[in-house]
Short mmCIF file of the C-alpha atoms (twelve columns), coordinates in Angstrom:
data_MODEL
# 
_entry.id   MODEL 
# 
loop_
_atom_site.group_PDB 
_atom_site.id 
_atom_site.type_symbol 
_atom_site.label_atom_id 
_atom_site.label_alt_id 
_atom_site.label_comp_id 
_atom_site.label_asym_id 
_atom_site.label_seq_id 
_atom_site.Cartn_x 
_atom_site.Cartn_y 
_atom_site.Cartn_z 
_atom_site.pdbx_PDB_model_num 
ATOM 1   C CA . UNK A 1   77.411  128.104 101.419 1 
ATOM 2   C CA . UNK A 2   75.281  129.885 99.331  1 
ATOM 3   C CA . UNK A 3   72.379  128.341 97.011  1 
ATOM 4   C CA . UNK A 4   75.082  129.106 94.338  1 
ATOM 5   C CA . UNK A 5   77.463  127.284 95.758  1 
ATOM 6   C CA . UNK A 6   75.929  124.208 96.769  1 
ATOM 7   C CA . UNK A 7   74.904  124.505 93.332  1 
ATOM 8   C CA . UNK A 8   78.845  124.819 91.548  1 
ATOM 9   C CA . UNK A 9   79.619  121.598 94.131  1 
ATOM 10  C CA . UNK A 10  76.561  119.277 93.245  1 
ATOM 11  C CA . UNK A 11  77.509  119.347 89.620  1 
ATOM 12  C CA . UNK A 12  81.063  118.715 90.086  1 
ATOM 13  C CA . UNK A 13  80.234  115.832 91.816  1 
ATOM 14  C CA . UNK A 14  77.779  114.873 89.044  1 
ATOM 15  C CA . UNK A 15  81.113  114.663 87.006  1 
ATOM 16  C CA . UNK A 16  82.141  111.142 86.433  1 
ATOM 17  C CA . UNK A 17  86.241  111.738 86.440  1 
ATOM 18  C CA . UNK A 18  85.479  113.483 90.003  1 
ATOM 19  C CA . UNK A 19  85.523  110.241 90.894  1 
ATOM 20  C CA . UNK A 20  87.960  108.215 88.614  1 
ATOM 21  C CA . UNK A 21  90.619  110.524 89.267  1 
ATOM 22  C CA . UNK A 22  90.116  110.399 93.833  1 
ATOM 23  C CA . UNK A 23  91.112  106.681 93.284  1 
ATOM 24  C CA . UNK A 24  94.733  106.101 94.854  1 
ATOM 25  C CA . UNK A 25  95.495  103.011 92.385  1 
ATOM 26  C CA . UNK A 26  94.551  103.545 88.481  1 
ATOM 27  C CA . UNK A 27  91.794  100.613 87.663  1 
ATOM 28  C CA . UNK A 28  92.279  98.095  84.449  1 
ATOM 29  C CA . UNK A 29  89.078  96.476  83.348  1 
ATOM 30  C CA . UNK A 30  89.648  92.559  84.050  1 
ATOM 31  C CA . UNK A 31  86.320  90.949  83.551  1 
ATOM 32  C CA . UNK A 32  87.048  86.074  84.393  1 
ATOM 33  C CA . UNK A 33  85.460  84.004  86.967  1 
ATOM 34  C CA . UNK A 34  86.468  83.578  90.232  1 
ATOM 35  C CA . UNK A 35  85.458  81.806  93.196  1 
ATOM 36  C CA . UNK A 36  85.029  83.695  96.299  1 
ATOM 37  C CA . UNK A 37  84.954  82.538  99.954  1 
ATOM 38  C CA . UNK A 38  83.048  83.833  103.324 1 
ATOM 39  C CA . UNK A 39  81.871  83.333  106.329 1 
ATOM 40  C CA . UNK A 40  82.868  79.661  104.942 1 
ATOM 41  C CA . UNK A 41  80.406  80.046  102.508 1 
ATOM 42  C CA . UNK A 42  81.675  79.656  98.890  1 
ATOM 43  C CA . UNK A 43  80.209  82.286  96.241  1 
ATOM 44  C CA . UNK A 44  81.231  82.106  92.290  1 
ATOM 45  C CA . UNK A 45  81.661  85.169  90.672  1 
ATOM 46  C CA . UNK A 46  83.352  87.532  88.179  1 
ATOM 47  C CA . UNK A 47  85.464  90.232  88.157  1 
ATOM 48  C CA . UNK A 48  85.135  93.017  86.668  1 
ATOM 49  C CA . UNK A 49  88.114  95.476  87.576  1 
ATOM 50  C CA . UNK A 50  91.360  95.083  89.168  1 
ATOM 51  C CA . UNK A 51  93.720  97.133  90.502  1 
ATOM 52  C CA . UNK A 52  96.842  97.253  92.813  1 
ATOM 53  C CA . UNK A 53  94.830  98.278  96.324  1 
ATOM 54  C CA . UNK A 54  92.019  95.557  95.212  1 
ATOM 55  C CA . UNK A 55  89.013  94.494  92.856  1 
ATOM 56  C CA . UNK A 56  85.249  95.177  92.183  1 
ATOM 57  C CA . UNK A 57  83.874  91.861  92.324  1 
ATOM 58  C CA . UNK A 58  80.214  91.464  90.462  1 
ATOM 59  C CA . UNK A 59  77.444  89.071  92.278  1 
ATOM 60  C CA . UNK A 60  73.668  89.591  93.336  1 
ATOM 61  C CA . UNK A 61  74.419  90.855  96.769  1 
ATOM 62  C CA . UNK A 62  70.148  89.745  97.555  1 
ATOM 63  C CA . UNK A 63  71.581  86.097  97.362  1 
ATOM 64  C CA . UNK A 64  75.239  86.657  98.269  1 
ATOM 65  C CA . UNK A 65  74.270  89.158  101.689 1 
ATOM 66  C CA . UNK A 66  77.873  90.615  101.911 1 
ATOM 67  C CA . UNK A 67  78.683  93.675  104.348 1 
ATOM 68  C CA . UNK A 68  81.466  96.148  104.608 1 
ATOM 69  C CA . UNK A 69  83.615  95.226  107.109 1 
ATOM 70  C CA . UNK A 70  83.247  91.452  105.821 1 
ATOM 71  C CA . UNK A 71  86.570  89.657  104.924 1 
ATOM 72  C CA . UNK A 72  86.660  87.616  101.603 1 
ATOM 73  C CA . UNK A 73  89.100  85.285  99.926  1 
ATOM 74  C CA . UNK A 74  89.467  85.283  96.122  1 
ATOM 75  C CA . UNK A 75  91.175  82.735  93.864  1 
ATOM 76  C CA . UNK A 76  91.617  84.869  90.710  1 
ATOM 77  C CA . UNK A 77  93.473  83.234  87.606  1 
ATOM 78  C CA . UNK A 78  96.471  84.400  85.667  1 
ATOM 79  C CA . UNK A 79  95.161  85.292  82.207  1 
ATOM 80  C CA . UNK A 80  97.377  81.986  81.105  1 
ATOM 81  C CA . UNK A 81  94.923  79.687  83.603  1 
ATOM 82  C CA . UNK A 82  98.515  78.255  84.650  1 
ATOM 83  C CA . UNK A 83  98.891  80.557  87.729  1 
ATOM 84  C CA . UNK A 84  95.856  81.844  90.646  1 
ATOM 85  C CA . UNK A 85  96.448  84.840  92.679  1 
ATOM 86  C CA . UNK A 86  95.270  83.988  96.112  1 
ATOM 87  C CA . UNK A 87  93.920  86.806  98.447  1 
ATOM 88  C CA . UNK A 88  92.397  88.091  101.395 1 
ATOM 89  C CA . UNK A 89  90.474  91.210  101.220 1 
ATOM 90  C CA . UNK A 90  88.132  93.383  102.780 1 
ATOM 91  C CA . UNK A 91  84.668  94.719  101.467 1 
ATOM 92  C CA . UNK A 92  85.336  98.217  101.565 1 
ATOM 93  C CA . UNK A 93  81.910  99.102  99.432  1 
ATOM 94  C CA . UNK A 94  79.052  97.022  98.312  1 
ATOM 95  C CA . UNK A 95  76.537  97.759  95.689  1 
ATOM 96  C CA . UNK A 96  73.600  96.172  94.044  1 
ATOM 97  C CA . UNK A 97  75.595  94.797  91.520  1 
ATOM 98  C CA . UNK A 98  78.347  93.792  93.460  1 
ATOM 99  C CA . UNK A 99  81.406  94.675  96.097  1 
ATOM 100 C CA . UNK A 100 84.669  96.111  95.739  1 
ATOM 101 C CA . UNK A 101 87.391  94.668  98.291  1 
ATOM 102 C CA . UNK A 102 90.371  96.135  98.994  1 
ATOM 103 C CA . UNK A 103 93.465  94.078  99.336  1 
ATOM 104 C CA . UNK A 104 95.371  92.700  102.610 1 
ATOM 105 C CA . UNK A 105 96.960  89.714  101.331 1 
ATOM 106 C CA . UNK A 106 98.033  88.614  98.296  1 
ATOM 107 C CA . UNK A 107 99.732  84.542  97.363  1 
ATOM 108 C CA . UNK A 108 100.129 83.026  94.200  1 
ATOM 109 C CA . UNK A 109 99.805  79.260  93.659  1 
ATOM 110 C CA . UNK A 110 100.553 76.952  90.784  1 
ATOM 111 C CA . UNK A 111 96.928  75.255  88.673  1 
# 
């Protein structure tokens, strides 16, 4: 690959829309406090983004060390707070401000 081709590729990769359009499912901003459990330990966090395939959960990873591949259980309230989605997922991305979780199993419980 020539230097010019590398520069063109890097310019494309720096555009935010490149990554947004590569997602399998579109995301919706949905901010709500959630309770999580991983390795038997409870974690209070905030759900930031939601899609059909997963969520992004905001948390301070230095206080809640989670790694890619780790299982995470979430209890997410519906907007009316009368039902909760119970979700088993797998951490697929870890960032300084939280984790991306891919859904494995989803269930519903009443409040």
